N, CA, C and O atoms as a Tripos MOL2 file, in Angstrom:
@<TRIPOS>MOLECULE
protein
  240   239    60     0     0
PROTEIN
NO_CHARGES

@<TRIPOS>ATOM
      1 N           2.2480    5.7550  -26.1160 N.3       1 MET1
      2 CA          2.8290    6.7440  -25.5760 C.3       1 MET1
      3 C           2.6110    7.1030  -23.6930 C.2       1 MET1
      4 O           3.3830    7.0560  -22.7360 O.2       1 MET1
      5 N           1.0740    7.4730  -23.8680 N.am      2 ALA2
      6 CA          0.3310    7.7840  -22.4560 C.3       2 ALA2
      7 C           0.8140    6.3950  -21.6990 C.2       2 ALA2
      8 O           1.3980    6.5250  -20.6230 O.2       2 ALA2
      9 N           0.6150    5.2240  -22.1680 N.am      3 MET3
     10 CA          1.2530    4.0420  -21.5210 C.3       3 MET3
     11 C           2.4590    4.0470  -20.8120 C.2       3 MET3
     12 O           2.5690    3.5700  -19.6820 O.2       3 MET3
     13 N           3.6470    4.7360  -21.6370 N.am      4 VAL4
     14 CA          4.6910    4.8750  -21.1190 C.3       4 VAL4
     15 C           5.0670    5.7250  -19.9590 C.2       4 VAL4
     16 O           5.9080    5.3810  -19.1290 O.2       4 VAL4
     17 N           4.3120    7.0240  -19.9260 N.am      5 MET5
     18 CA          3.9940    7.8850  -19.0060 C.3       5 MET5
     19 C           3.5600    7.5380  -17.7960 C.2       5 MET5
     20 O           3.9770    7.9800  -16.7260 O.2       5 MET5
     21 N           2.4930    6.5300  -18.0100 N.am      6 THR6
     22 CA          1.8120    6.1760  -16.7000 C.3       6 THR6
     23 C           2.6620    4.9870  -16.1260 C.2       6 THR6
     24 O           2.5210    4.7020  -14.9360 O.2       6 THR6
     25 N           3.4870    4.3200  -16.8680 N.am      7 ILE7
     26 CA          4.2940    3.5310  -16.0500 C.3       7 ILE7
     27 C           5.4530    4.3660  -15.2790 C.2       7 ILE7
     28 O           5.8810    4.0340  -14.1740 O.2       7 ILE7
     29 N           5.8210    5.2880  -15.8770 N.am      8 ILE8
     30 CA          7.1210    6.0800  -15.4650 C.3       8 ILE8
     31 C           6.5750    6.6030  -14.0170 C.2       8 ILE8
     32 O           7.2000    6.4990  -12.9610 O.2       8 ILE8
     33 N           5.4470    7.1120  -14.1600 N.am      9 MET9
     34 CA          4.8030    8.0040  -12.8980 C.3       9 MET9
     35 C           4.6240    6.4670  -11.9610 C.2       9 MET9
     36 O           5.3140    6.3170  -10.9530 O.2       9 MET9
     37 N           3.9300    5.7000  -12.2780 N.am     10 VAL10
     38 CA          4.0060    4.1900  -11.0750 C.3      10 VAL10
     39 C           5.0240    4.2070  -10.4830 C.2      10 VAL10
     40 O           5.0420    4.5080   -9.2900 O.2      10 VAL10
     41 N           6.2010    3.8680  -11.2060 N.am     11 ILE11
     42 CA          7.5700    3.7350  -10.9160 C.3      11 ILE11
     43 C           7.9030    4.9120   -9.7320 C.2      11 ILE11
     44 O           8.1640    4.6600   -8.5550 O.2      11 ILE11
     45 N           7.8310    6.1650  -10.3060 N.am     12 THR12
     46 CA          8.1230    7.5550   -9.4150 C.3      12 THR12
     47 C           7.6490    7.3800   -8.1220 C.2      12 THR12
     48 O           8.3360    7.4830   -7.1060 O.2      12 THR12
     49 N           6.3920    7.0980   -8.1760 N.am     13 VAL13
     50 CA          5.4050    6.9120   -7.1200 C.3      13 VAL13
     51 C           5.9110    6.0760   -5.9180 C.2      13 VAL13
     52 O           5.9750    6.4120   -4.7350 O.2      13 VAL13
     53 N           6.2900    4.7790   -6.5720 N.am     14 MET14
     54 CA          6.7560    3.5880   -5.8440 C.3      14 MET14
     55 C           7.9090    3.9170   -5.2300 C.2      14 MET14
     56 O           8.0540    3.8150   -4.0120 O.2      14 MET14
     57 N           9.0160    4.4290   -6.2090 N.am     15 THR15
     58 CA         10.2570    4.9380   -5.4850 C.3      15 THR15
     59 C          10.1580    6.1000   -4.2870 C.2      15 THR15
     60 O          11.0260    6.2290   -3.4240 O.2      15 THR15
     61 N           9.2990    6.6890   -4.3530 N.am     16 MET16
     62 CA          9.0160    8.0260   -3.2550 C.3      16 MET16
     63 C           8.4740    7.2130   -2.1710 C.2      16 MET16
     64 O           9.0220    7.2250   -1.0690 O.2      16 MET16
     65 N           7.3670    6.4600   -2.4170 N.am     17 MET17
     66 CA          6.7580    5.5670   -1.3160 C.3      17 MET17
     67 C           7.9220    4.7950   -0.3720 C.2      17 MET17
     68 O           7.9800    4.7100    0.8540 O.2      17 MET17
     69 N           8.8140    4.2730   -1.3910 N.am     18 ARG18
     70 CA          9.9800    3.4510   -0.5670 C.3      18 ARG18
     71 C          10.7630    4.0380    0.0370 C.2      18 ARG18
     72 O          11.1350    3.5060    1.0830 O.2      18 ARG18
     73 N          11.3600    5.3820   -0.3430 N.am     19 ILE19
     74 CA         12.0500    6.1090    0.2880 C.3      19 ILE19
     75 C          11.3610    6.6510    1.8130 C.2      19 ILE19
     76 O          11.9000    6.7730    2.9130 O.2      19 ILE19
     77 N          10.1210    6.8820    1.4260 N.am     20 LEU20
     78 CA          9.2330    7.5920    2.9280 C.3      20 LEU20
     79 C           9.1670    5.9490    3.6060 C.2      20 LEU20
     80 O           9.5550    5.7600    4.7590 O.2      20 LEU20
     81 N           8.8920    5.3670    3.1650 N.am     21 LEU21
     82 CA          9.0100    3.9810    4.2530 C.3      21 LEU21
     83 C          10.2280    3.6260    5.0050 C.2      21 LEU21
     84 O          10.1740    3.1980    6.1580 O.2      21 LEU21
     85 N          11.5140    3.8340    4.2450 N.am     22 LYS22
     86 CA         12.6990    3.8260    4.6600 C.3      22 LYS22
     87 C          13.1890    4.7500    5.7820 C.2      22 LYS22
     88 O          13.9860    4.4920    6.6840 O.2      22 LYS22
     89 N          12.4340    6.0480    5.4810 N.am     23 PHE23
     90 CA         12.8040    6.8960    6.6140 C.3      23 PHE23
     91 C          11.6530    6.7930    8.1500 C.2      23 PHE23
     92 O          11.9020    7.0470    9.3280 O.2      23 PHE23
     93 N          10.3130    6.2930    7.4500 N.am     24 VAL24
     94 CA          9.6000    6.2150    8.7020 C.3      24 VAL24
     95 C           9.9580    5.0040    9.4780 C.2      24 VAL24
     96 O          10.3890    4.9420   10.6300 O.2      24 VAL24
     97 N           9.6810    3.9720    8.5650 N.am     25 MET25
     98 CA         10.2090    2.5500    9.5510 C.3      25 MET25
     99 C          11.5550    1.9800    9.4320 C.2      25 MET25
    100 O          11.6360    0.8340    8.9890 O.2      25 MET25
    101 N          12.4880    2.5290    9.7200 N.am     26 SER26
    102 CA         13.9600    2.4990    9.8790 C.3      26 SER26
    103 C          13.9750    1.3790   10.7980 C.2      26 SER26
    104 O          14.4060    0.2790   10.4520 O.2      26 SER26
    105 N          13.5280    1.6130   11.9390 N.am     27 LYS27
    106 CA         13.7190    0.5320   12.7810 C.3      27 LYS27
    107 C          12.8490   -0.7190   12.6970 C.2      27 LYS27
    108 O          13.2990   -1.8340   12.9610 O.2      27 LYS27
    109 N          11.4310   -0.4710   12.2750 N.am     28 GLN28
    110 CA         10.6140   -1.6220   11.9620 C.3      28 GLN28
    111 C          11.3790   -2.3300   10.6410 C.2      28 GLN28
    112 O          11.3230   -3.5580   10.5820 O.2      28 GLN28
    113 N          12.0520   -1.6440    9.6370 N.am     29 LEU29
    114 CA         12.8360   -2.5500    8.6810 C.3      29 LEU29
    115 C          14.0860   -3.2730    9.2110 C.2      29 LEU29
    116 O          14.6120   -4.1410    8.5150 O.2      29 LEU29
    117 N          14.4730   -3.0190   10.1540 N.am     30 GLN30
    118 CA         15.6370   -3.5700   10.8210 C.3      30 GLN30
    119 C          15.1850   -4.9900   11.3600 C.2      30 GLN30
    120 O          15.7970   -6.0570   11.3460 O.2      30 GLN30
    121 N          13.7720   -4.6360   11.8980 N.am     31 ILE31
    122 CA         13.4220   -6.0440   12.6550 C.3      31 ILE31
    123 C          13.0840   -6.9370   11.6530 C.2      31 ILE31
    124 O          13.5250   -8.0840   11.5840 O.2      31 ILE31
    125 N          12.2010   -6.3620   10.7690 N.am     32 TYR32
    126 CA         11.8520   -6.9580    9.3210 C.3      32 TYR32
    127 C          12.9080   -7.9450    8.8360 C.2      32 TYR32
    128 O          12.7520   -9.1630    8.9200 O.2      32 TYR32
    129 N          14.0780   -7.3130    8.2830 N.am     33 ARG33
    130 CA         15.6380   -7.8020    7.8840 C.3      33 ARG33
    131 C          15.8980   -8.9670    8.5100 C.2      33 ARG33
    132 O          16.0410   -9.9960    7.8490 O.2      33 ARG33
    133 N          16.0080   -8.9600   10.0600 N.am     34 GLN34
    134 CA         16.2070  -10.0420   10.6450 C.3      34 GLN34
    135 C          15.3900  -11.0450   10.9010 C.2      34 GLN34
    136 O          15.8300  -12.1830   11.0590 O.2      34 GLN34
    137 N          13.9850  -10.7320   10.9820 N.am     35 TRP35
    138 CA         13.0370  -11.6150   11.1230 C.3      35 TRP35
    139 C          12.9630  -12.5950    9.4480 C.2      35 TRP35
    140 O          12.4440  -13.7110    9.4570 O.2      35 TRP35
    141 N          13.5050  -12.0340    8.1970 N.am     36 LYS36
    142 CA         13.3020  -12.1950    7.0530 C.3      36 LYS36
    143 C          14.5340  -13.1250    6.7440 C.2      36 LYS36
    144 O          14.5710  -14.0120    5.8910 O.2      36 LYS36
    145 N          15.6800  -12.6910    7.7310 N.am     37 LYS37
    146 CA         17.0260  -13.7280    7.2890 C.3      37 LYS37
    147 C          16.7100  -14.9280    8.1920 C.2      37 LYS37
    148 O          17.0560  -16.0400    7.7930 O.2      37 LYS37
    149 N          16.0920  -14.8070    9.3570 N.am     38 LYS38
    150 CA         15.8750  -16.2070   10.2600 C.3      38 LYS38
    151 C          14.9490  -16.8070    9.4830 C.2      38 LYS38
    152 O          15.1570  -18.0070    9.3020 O.2      38 LYS38
    153 N          13.8550  -16.2860    8.8940 N.am     39 THR39
    154 CA         12.9970  -17.3490    8.1950 C.3      39 THR39
    155 C          13.4590  -17.8480    7.0800 C.2      39 THR39
    156 O          13.3580  -19.0570    6.8710 O.2      39 THR39
    157 N          14.1420  -16.8630    6.0250 N.am     40 LEU40
    158 CA         15.0620  -17.6590    4.8880 C.3      40 LEU40
    159 C          15.8860  -18.8360    5.3540 C.2      40 LEU40
    160 O          16.0060  -19.8140    4.6150 O.2      40 LEU40
    161 N          16.4940  -18.7890    6.6150 N.am     41 GLU41
    162 CA         17.2120  -19.5000    6.8160 C.3      41 GLU41
    163 C          16.7340  -21.0480    7.1840 C.2      41 GLU41
    164 O          17.3590  -22.1070    7.1250 O.2      41 GLU41
    165 N          15.6520  -20.8120    7.5050 N.am     42 LYS42
    166 CA         14.7860  -22.1440    8.1120 C.3      42 LYS42
    167 C          14.1060  -22.6760    6.8520 C.2      42 LYS42
    168 O          13.5460  -23.7660    6.9650 O.2      42 LYS42
    169 N          14.0700  -21.9810    5.5150 N.am     43 LEU43
    170 CA         13.1960  -22.3350    4.6000 C.3      43 LEU43
    171 C          14.2640  -23.1780    3.6800 C.2      43 LEU43
    172 O          15.4400  -22.8170    3.7250 O.2      43 LEU43
    173 N          13.9670  -24.0850    2.9990 N.am     44 HIS44
    174 CA         14.3260  -24.8140    1.8300 C.3      44 HIS44
    175 C          13.5320  -25.2020    0.8850 C.2      44 HIS44
    176 O          12.4270  -25.6810    1.1420 O.2      44 HIS44
    177 N          14.0670  -25.0200   -0.5570 N.am     45 GLY45
    178 CA         13.5900  -25.2640   -1.7470 C.3      45 GLY45
    179 C          12.4470  -24.6910   -1.8940 C.2      45 GLY45
    180 O          11.9600  -24.0440   -0.9660 O.2      45 GLY45
    181 N          11.8050  -24.8350   -3.1150 N.am     46 PHE46
    182 CA         10.5860  -23.9130   -3.6880 C.3      46 PHE46
    183 C           9.4730  -23.9810   -2.8160 C.2      46 PHE46
    184 O           8.8140  -22.9420   -2.8150 O.2      46 PHE46
    185 N           8.9570  -25.0980   -1.8940 N.am     47 ASN47
    186 CA          7.7950  -25.3560   -1.4720 C.3      47 ASN47
    187 C           7.9170  -24.2650   -0.3740 C.2      47 ASN47
    188 O           6.8420  -23.7740   -0.0270 O.2      47 ASN47
    189 N           9.0730  -23.7850    0.2530 N.am     48 GLY48
    190 CA          9.5710  -22.9900    1.4550 C.3      48 GLY48
    191 C           9.2820  -21.7470    0.7600 C.2      48 GLY48
    192 O           8.6110  -20.9230    1.3810 O.2      48 GLY48
    193 N           9.6810  -21.4530   -0.4580 N.am     49 LEU49
    194 CA          9.5880  -20.1960   -0.7990 C.3      49 LEU49
    195 C           8.0980  -19.4450   -0.7790 C.2      49 LEU49
    196 O           7.7240  -18.3530   -0.3520 O.2      49 LEU49
    197 N           7.2730  -20.8130   -1.6000 N.am     50 VAL50
    198 CA          6.1510  -20.4810   -1.5220 C.3      50 VAL50
    199 C           5.2800  -20.0710   -0.4400 C.2      50 VAL50
    200 O           4.4110  -19.2000   -0.4230 O.2      50 VAL50
    201 N           5.7600  -21.0260    0.6420 N.am     51 LYS51
    202 CA          5.0940  -20.6510    2.0130 C.3      51 LYS51
    203 C           5.7050  -19.0740    2.4040 C.2      51 LYS51
    204 O           4.8900  -18.2140    2.7380 O.2      51 LYS51
    205 N           6.8540  -18.8160    2.3580 N.am     52 TYR52
    206 CA          7.3580  -17.4260    2.6850 C.3      52 TYR52
    207 C           6.6920  -16.3990    1.9800 C.2      52 TYR52
    208 O           6.5690  -15.2930    2.5060 O.2      52 TYR52
    209 N           6.2620  -16.6250    0.8870 N.am     53 VAL53
    210 CA          5.5560  -15.3190    0.1550 C.3      53 VAL53
    211 C           4.0760  -15.3220    0.6020 C.2      53 VAL53
    212 O           3.3370  -14.3470    0.4690 O.2      53 VAL53
    213 N           3.6900  -16.5620    1.1710 N.am     54 GLN54
    214 CA          2.3400  -16.4230    2.0200 C.3      54 GLN54
    215 C           2.1770  -15.9040    2.6680 C.2      54 GLN54
    216 O           1.2570  -15.0870    2.6630 O.2      54 GLN54
    217 N           3.3630  -16.1630    4.0490 N.am     55 LEU55
    218 CA          3.5440  -15.4460    5.1460 C.3      55 LEU55
    219 C           4.0720  -13.9650    5.2400 C.2      55 LEU55
    220 O           3.9740  -13.2210    6.2160 O.2      55 LEU55
    221 N           4.6590  -13.6890    4.0050 N.am     56 LEU56
    222 CA          4.8460  -11.9630    3.8450 C.3      56 LEU56
    223 C           3.2690  -11.5480    3.5980 C.2      56 LEU56
    224 O           2.7420  -10.6580    4.2660 O.2      56 LEU56
    225 N           2.7410  -12.0980    2.8270 N.am     57 GLU57
    226 CA          1.1600  -11.4310    2.3060 C.3      57 GLU57
    227 C           0.4440  -11.3330    3.6280 C.2      57 GLU57
    228 O          -0.0720  -10.2530    3.9140 O.2      57 GLU57
    229 N           0.3590  -12.3360    4.4550 N.am     58 LYS58
    230 CA         -0.3880  -12.0930    5.6080 C.3      58 LYS58
    231 C           0.4100  -11.0480    6.8830 C.2      58 LYS58
    232 O          -0.3050  -10.8160    7.8580 O.2      58 LYS58
    233 N           1.5870  -10.5410    6.8910 N.am     59 LYS59
    234 CA          2.5220   -9.7200    7.2700 C.3      59 LYS59
    235 C           1.7210   -8.2700    6.8730 C.2      59 LYS59
    236 O           1.1000   -7.5250    7.6310 O.2      59 LYS59
    237 N           1.9520   -8.1440    5.4620 N.am     60 MET60
    238 CA          1.1770   -6.9390    4.9410 C.3      60 MET60
    239 C           0.0650   -6.3430    5.3830 C.2      60 MET60
    240 O          -0.3880   -5.3650    4.7900 O.2      60 MET60
@<TRIPOS>BOND
     1     1     2 1
     2     2     3 1
     3     3     4 2
     4     3     5 am
     5     5     6 1
     6     6     7 1
     7     7     8 2
     8     7     9 am
     9     9    10 1
    10    10    11 1
    11    11    12 2
    12    11    13 am
    13    13    14 1
    14    14    15 1
    15    15    16 2
    16    15    17 am
    17    17    18 1
    18    18    19 1
    19    19    20 2
    20    19    21 am
    21    21    22 1
    22    22    23 1
    23    23    24 2
    24    23    25 am
    25    25    26 1
    26    26    27 1
    27    27    28 2
    28    27    29 am
    29    29    30 1
    30    30    31 1
    31    31    32 2
    32    31    33 am
    33    33    34 1
    34    34    35 1
    35    35    36 2
    36    35    37 am
    37    37    38 1
    38    38    39 1
    39    39    40 2
    40    39    41 am
    41    41    42 1
    42    42    43 1
    43    43    44 2
    44    43    45 am
    45    45    46 1
    46    46    47 1
    47    47    48 2
    48    47    49 am
    49    49    50 1
    50    50    51 1
    51    51    52 2
    52    51    53 am
    53    53    54 1
    54    54    55 1
    55    55    56 2
    56    55    57 am
    57    57    58 1
    58    58    59 1
    59    59    60 2
    60    59    61 am
    61    61    62 1
    62    62    63 1
    63    63    64 2
    64    63    65 am
    65    65    66 1
    66    66    67 1
    67    67    68 2
    68    67    69 am
    69    69    70 1
    70    70    71 1
    71    71    72 2
    72    71    73 am
    73    73    74 1
    74    74    75 1
    75    75    76 2
    76    75    77 am
    77    77    78 1
    78    78    79 1
    79    79    80 2
    80    79    81 am
    81    81    82 1
    82    82    83 1
    83    83    84 2
    84    83    85 am
    85    85    86 1
    86    86    87 1
    87    87    88 2
    88    87    89 am
    89    89    90 1
    90    90    91 1
    91    91    92 2
    92    91    93 am
    93    93    94 1
    94    94    95 1
    95    95    96 2
    96    95    97 am
    97    97    98 1
    98    98    99 1
    99    99   100 2
   100    99   101 am
   101   101   102 1
   102   102   103 1
   103   103   104 2
   104   103   105 am
   105   105   106 1
   106   106   107 1
   107   107   108 2
   108   107   109 am
   109   109   110 1
   110   110   111 1
   111   111   112 2
   112   111   113 am
   113   113   114 1
   114   114   115 1
   115   115   116 2
   116   115   117 am
   117   117   118 1
   118   118   119 1
   119   119   120 2
   120   119   121 am
   121   121   122 1
   122   122   123 1
   123   123   124 2
   124   123   125 am
   125   125   126 1
   126   126   127 1
   127   127   128 2
   128   127   129 am
   129   129   130 1
   130   130   131 1
   131   131   132 2
   132   131   133 am
   133   133   134 1
   134   134   135 1
   135   135   136 2
   136   135   137 am
   137   137   138 1
   138   138   139 1
   139   139   140 2
   140   139   141 am
   141   141   142 1
   142   142   143 1
   143   143   144 2
   144   143   145 am
   145   145   146 1
   146   146   147 1
   147   147   148 2
   148   147   149 am
   149   149   150 1
   150   150   151 1
   151   151   152 2
   152   151   153 am
   153   153   154 1
   154   154   155 1
   155   155   156 2
   156   155   157 am
   157   157   158 1
   158   158   159 1
   159   159   160 2
   160   159   161 am
   161   161   162 1
   162   162   163 1
   163   163   164 2
   164   163   165 am
   165   165   166 1
   166   166   167 1
   167   167   168 2
   168   167   169 am
   169   169   170 1
   170   170   171 1
   171   171   172 2
   172   171   173 am
   173   173   174 1
   174   174   175 1
   175   175   176 2
   176   175   177 am
   177   177   178 1
   178   178   179 1
   179   179   180 2
   180   179   181 am
   181   181   182 1
   182   182   183 1
   183   183   184 2
   184   183   185 am
   185   185   186 1
   186   186   187 1
   187   187   188 2
   188   187   189 am
   189   189   190 1
   190   190   191 1
   191   191   192 2
   192   191   193 am
   193   193   194 1
   194   194   195 1
   195   195   196 2
   196   195   197 am
   197   197   198 1
   198   198   199 1
   199   199   200 2
   200   199   201 am
   201   201   202 1
   202   202   203 1
   203   203   204 2
   204   203   205 am
   205   205   206 1
   206   206   207 1
   207   207   208 2
   208   207   209 am
   209   209   210 1
   210   210   211 1
   211   211   212 2
   212   211   213 am
   213   213   214 1
   214   214   215 1
   215   215   216 2
   216   215   217 am
   217   217   218 1
   218   218   219 1
   219   219   220 2
   220   219   221 am
   221   221   222 1
   222   222   223 1
   223   223   224 2
   224   223   225 am
   225   225   226 1
   226   226   227 1
   227   227   228 2
   228   227   229 am
   229   229   230 1
   230   230   231 1
   231   231   232 2
   232   231   233 am
   233   233   234 1
   234   234   235 1
   235   235   236 2
   236   235   237 am
   237   237   238 1
   238   238   239 1
   239   239   240 2
@<TRIPOS>SUBSTRUCTURE
     1 MET1         2 RESIDUE 1 A MET
     2 ALA2         6 RESIDUE 1 A ALA
     3 MET3        10 RESIDUE 1 A MET
     4 VAL4        14 RESIDUE 1 A VAL
     5 MET5        18 RESIDUE 1 A MET
     6 THR6        22 RESIDUE 1 A THR
     7 ILE7        26 RESIDUE 1 A ILE
     8 ILE8        30 RESIDUE 1 A ILE
     9 MET9        34 RESIDUE 1 A MET
    10 VAL10       38 RESIDUE 1 A VAL
    11 ILE11       42 RESIDUE 1 A ILE
    12 THR12       46 RESIDUE 1 A THR
    13 VAL13       50 RESIDUE 1 A VAL
    14 MET14       54 RESIDUE 1 A MET
    15 THR15       58 RESIDUE 1 A THR
    16 MET16       62 RESIDUE 1 A MET
    17 MET17       66 RESIDUE 1 A MET
    18 ARG18       70 RESIDUE 1 A ARG
    19 ILE19       74 RESIDUE 1 A ILE
    20 LEU20       78 RESIDUE 1 A LEU
    21 LEU21       82 RESIDUE 1 A LEU
    22 LYS22       86 RESIDUE 1 A LYS
    23 PHE23       90 RESIDUE 1 A PHE
    24 VAL24       94 RESIDUE 1 A VAL
    25 MET25       98 RESIDUE 1 A MET
    26 SER26      102 RESIDUE 1 A SER
    27 LYS27      106 RESIDUE 1 A LYS
    28 GLN28      110 RESIDUE 1 A GLN
    29 LEU29      114 RESIDUE 1 A LEU
    30 GLN30      118 RESIDUE 1 A GLN
    31 ILE31      122 RESIDUE 1 A ILE
    32 TYR32      126 RESIDUE 1 A TYR
    33 ARG33      130 RESIDUE 1 A ARG
    34 GLN34      134 RESIDUE 1 A GLN
    35 TRP35      138 RESIDUE 1 A TRP
    36 LYS36      142 RESIDUE 1 A LYS
    37 LYS37      146 RESIDUE 1 A LYS
    38 LYS38      150 RESIDUE 1 A LYS
    39 THR39      154 RESIDUE 1 A THR
    40 LEU40      158 RESIDUE 1 A LEU
    41 GLU41      162 RESIDUE 1 A GLU
    42 LYS42      166 RESIDUE 1 A LYS
    43 LEU43      170 RESIDUE 1 A LEU
    44 HIS44      174 RESIDUE 1 A HIS
    45 GLY45      178 RESIDUE 1 A GLY
    46 PHE46      182 RESIDUE 1 A PHE
    47 ASN47      186 RESIDUE 1 A ASN
    48 GLY48      190 RESIDUE 1 A GLY
    49 LEU49      194 RESIDUE 1 A LEU
    50 VAL50      198 RESIDUE 1 A VAL
    51 LYS51      202 RESIDUE 1 A LYS
    52 TYR52      206 RESIDUE 1 A TYR
    53 VAL53      210 RESIDUE 1 A VAL
    54 GLN54      214 RESIDUE 1 A GLN
    55 LEU55      218 RESIDUE 1 A LEU
    56 LEU56      222 RESIDUE 1 A LEU
    57 GLU57      226 RESIDUE 1 A GLU
    58 LYS58      230 RESIDUE 1 A LYS
    59 LYS59      234 RESIDUE 1 A LYS
    60 MET60      238 RESIDUE 1 A MET
């Protein structure tokens, strides 16, 4: 039961963080979406996806 409560808490916090980020970084989010779109257009197949994930981790 405590496990379920913990999971619910984590999801709630993450959702709140996401909403906050949307408010704070709406401009950066647009830039990021455009960058993501361009990057995804360049990528092909699974190898591209792996490289994209690694790129994302560097960006964060």
